[in-house]
N, C-alpha and C positions, 0 to 999 in steps of 0.2 A: 350375798356371801362373798363373792369375788372382790367387791369393793372393800369389805371389812378386812380381807386378807391383804389387800394392797395397803390399806391404812396401817395394819399391824406391821407389815414389812417395813414401811416408811418409818414408823415409830421405832422399830428395832434398830434400823440404821442410824436414826438420829440419836437414840440413847447410847449407841456404841461409839459415838464420836468423841474425840478428845475434848475435854472441857474448855470452853472459850472463856470461862470466868477467871482463868488464870492470868488474864491480861489486864492491864490497867487501861480503863477507858479514858479517852481524851476529853470527854464531856462535850463533844461536838456532835453534829448531825451525822458525821462520818461513822460514828459507832453504830448507829441504827441502819446504815446503808451497806455494811459489809459483814461478811462471815469470816472469822479468823480461827485457825487451829494451830496451836503450838506443836512443833515436832516433839514427840515423846522422848524422854531421856534415852540416850544411846542411839537415836536415829540421826544419822548424818544427812546433810543436804543431798549427797550423791545417792544414798539409799532412798530418801524421800522421792527424788526425781525418778529413779528407776521404778519405784512402786506406783507412783501416780501415772506414769506412762503405760505401765503394764495394765493397770486397772482401767485406764481409758480405752485401751485396745480391747480388753475383755468385754467392756460394756458398749462397744461399737461407737465410741466417741472419737472422732478423728482429731488428731493434733494437726492443726492447719498453720501453725506458726510458732515462732520462738524468738524472744528478744533477750539476749544476755546483757541487760541494761547496765549492771555494775561494771562488766568488762568493757562495754562501750565507753562509759564515762571514764574509766581508768585509762583507756587508750587516749582519750581526748585531753585529760588534765594531767596525766602522768603520775597520779597518786592512787594507791590502793583504795578501794571502796568496799563498804559493807555489801554482802551478797544480795543482789536483786535480779531475779530471772522471771520473765513473764512467759507463760505457756498459753497458747491460744487453741481452743477446742471448738468443734462444731459438729452438729448432726445436720448435714446439709438438707435432708428431706424435711425435717421439722423447721429448720431455719427459713426455708423458702415459703413454707406455709405461714409462718409467723409474719413475714414481711408482706405476703399477699393479703393477710387479714388486716394488717395495719402497717403502713410504711415506716412508722416511727420505731417499730421493733428493730429496724436495720441499725439504729444507733447502738444497740446492745450486742451487735455481732462483731466478731465471734466472742464466745464466752472466754473469759480469762481467769486463770489461776496464777497468782504470783507467789513465788518463794522469796522471802526476804528476811534479812537479819536485823534485829532491833539494836538499839544502842547498848544493851546489856549483853549482846552476843547470842541471844536466843533466836531460833529460827521459827518462822511462821509461814503458813499457807493462808493466803487472803484472796477472797473473791467478792464480787458484788452480791448482795443479798437479793435473790431473784423473787422472793415471796411478794414484795409489794408490786412488782411488775406482773407477776402471775395473777394477782388479785384483780388486775384490770381486764382480764379475759373472762368472759361469761362462765360462771361456775357450771359444771356439768357438761360443758361443751367438749368435743373431741380435742380442740386446740388447747383448752385448759389442761386436760389430762396429759397431753404431749408436753406441755410446758412444765408440768409437775414432774414428768418423767426425766426431762433434761436436768432439772434442779436436783432430783434424787441421784442421778448419775454423777453430776458434778460434786455433790456432797460425798458420794462414795469414793470418788477420785481423791478428794482432799483427805478423807479419812484414811485411805490406803497410804498416801504419802506421809501423813502425820504419824501414823502408827507403824509404818514400815511393813505393812502387810500386803498380800496380793489379793 
């Protein structure tokens, strides 16, 4: 019964997410490898950042880094750039278990969520789709459950930013 509750909770979170279908797919493999959420109408980048940071904190996901990419490029080339900021998150206890199980998981650390502006001026939150990676971990294992937990938390963080909710 506990597993069904967890599945129902995951489904509820997924169903509450802003629609990714509002984006134009590029027709490349990149579409299948990322999750994108468009910021809802009226949600500014500043609000999105505040909400995603608060949600990360509430869900015990540590922000371990930040890259103000567009500001860096702007400083280098002397021209304004479309907004791109990269937020790095990690659950150190789970991360170290993943690497201990398979050193190749280290290539995926830390987890990243990027806030970026498209050519039309719309803002998006983008992250690597972790489901194919999680599928490589034996189903039913404790590590698989922890990896799913990390994915659920990251999706929750993105949803908070995209919707401007805590």
